[in-house]
C-alpha positions in Angstrom: -6.4 -12.7 -10.9 -9.5 -10.9 -10.8 -9.7 -8.9 -8.3 -12.0 -10.9 -6.6 -9.9 -13.5 -6.6 -7.9 -11.2 -4.8 -9.8 -10.2 -2.1 -11.3 -13.5 -1.4 -7.3 -13.9 -0.8 -7.3 -11.1 1.2 -9.8 -11.0 2.9 -13.3 -9.3 2.7 -12.5 -7.6 5.5 -9.4 -6.4 4.7 -10.7 -4.8 1.4 -13.7 -3.6 3.6 -10.6 -2.4 6.2 -8.8 -0.7 3.3 -11.0 1.4 2.0 -12.7 3.2 4.4 -12.0 7.1 4.4 -12.1 8.9 8.1 -14.2 12.0 8.2 -10.1 13.9 6.8 -10.0 11.8 3.6 -7.8 9.9 4.8 -8.1 6.0 3.1 -7.5 4.2 6.2 -8.8 0.9 7.6 -11.8 -0.6 10.6 -9.3 0.5 13.6 -8.8 4.3 11.6 -4.7 3.9 11.2 -4.0 4.8 8.2 -4.0 2.1 4.6 -1.2 0.6 3.4 -0.4 2.6 0.8 -1.2 6.0 3.3 1.4 4.5 5.9 4.1 4.1 3.3 3.6 8.0 1.7 3.7 9.1 5.6 6.2 7.0 5.8 8.5 8.6 3.9 8.0 11.4 6.0 5.3 13.4 4.4 2.8 15.2 6.7 0.4 16.7 3.4 -2.2 13.5 3.5 -4.0 15.3 0.7 -0.6 14.8 -0.7 -1.0 10.8 0.4 -4.4 10.4 -0.9 -4.1 12.8 -3.9 -0.6 9.8 -4.4 -2.5 7.4 -3.5 -5.5 8.0 -6.4 -3.1 8.6 -9.1 -1.1 5.3 -8.3 -4.4 3.3 -8.9 -5.6 5.1 -12.4 -1.3 3.6 -13.0 -1.6 0.0 -11.6 -4.7 -0.4 -10.6 -7.0 -1.8 -8.0 -5.8 -5.6 -8.2 -2.2 -4.2 -7.6 -2.8 -1.4 -5.2 -4.3 -4.1 -3.4 -1.4 -5.7 -3.3 0.8 -2.3 -2.8 -1.3 -1.9 0.5 -1.6 -5.0 2.0 2.6 -5.5 1.4 2.6 -2.1 2.7 0.6 -3.1 6.0 3.0 -5.4 6.9 5.8 -3.0 5.5 5.3 -0.1 8.1 4.4 -2.4 11.3 8.2 -4.2 11.2 9.0 -0.3 10.6 7.5 0.5 12.7 9.3 -2.3 15.5 12.9 -1.0 14.8 13.5 -3.8 11.3 15.2 -2.1 9.4 13.8 -0.8 5.4 15.3 -3.6 3.3 14.6 -6.6 6.1 11.4 -4.9 6.1 10.2 -5.1 2.5 11.4 -8.3 2.3 9.7 -9.5 5.0 6.5 -8.2 4.2 7.1 -9.2 -0.1 7.1 -12.8 1.7 4.5 -12.1 4.0 2.4 -10.7 1.1 3.8 -13.8 -1.2 2.5 -16.4 1.1 -0.7 -15.5 2.2 -2.1 -14.7 -1.7 -0.2 -17.3 -3.3 1.7 -15.2 -5.7 5.2 -16.5 -6.5 7.8 -14.5 -4.6 9.9 -13.3 -7.6 6.7 -11.9 -9.9 5.9 -10.1 -6.5 8.6 -8.6 -5.7 8.7 -7.5 -9.1 5.5 -6.1 -9.6 5.4 -3.8 -6.0 8.5 -2.3 -6.9 7.3 -0.5 -9.7 4.2 -0.5 -7.8 6.8 1.9 -5.5 8.6 3.6 -8.0 4.6 4.7 -9.2 3.9 5.9 -6.1 7.0 7.9 -5.0 6.9 9.6 -9.0 2.8 10.2 -7.8 3.6 11.4 -4.2 6.5 13.9 -6.1 3.5 15.0 -8.5 1.5 15.4 -5.6 3.8 18.3 -4.1 4.5 19.5 -7.2 1.2 20.7 -7.5 0.5 21.9 -4.2 
């Protein structure tokens, strides 16, 4: 699947929103909320935005643009459900289901891909924290 196909499926507005960077250098969406990737970083208790920005930059180098777009979409749904009080496991499953249905991607391949992206994100966060 190409980036163009992903952008069409996610929607140009969502892709454009994910690309907006606030004046603090924090990737955000059009409403000023953190991107899905940034939101997942902050949901891990990271309050240093530079660590989260660093981790997102490292992550795209590891998983690529297409997976980053999918991971951001999953992250937006995941964090949204967590804010509603849903537990972490159920939030993740619901986010995977949502993105899988919206993108026309099989649930199992997406889950495996996003679990790897999540692992790579945690590694990038740790590296960026240690680099301080």
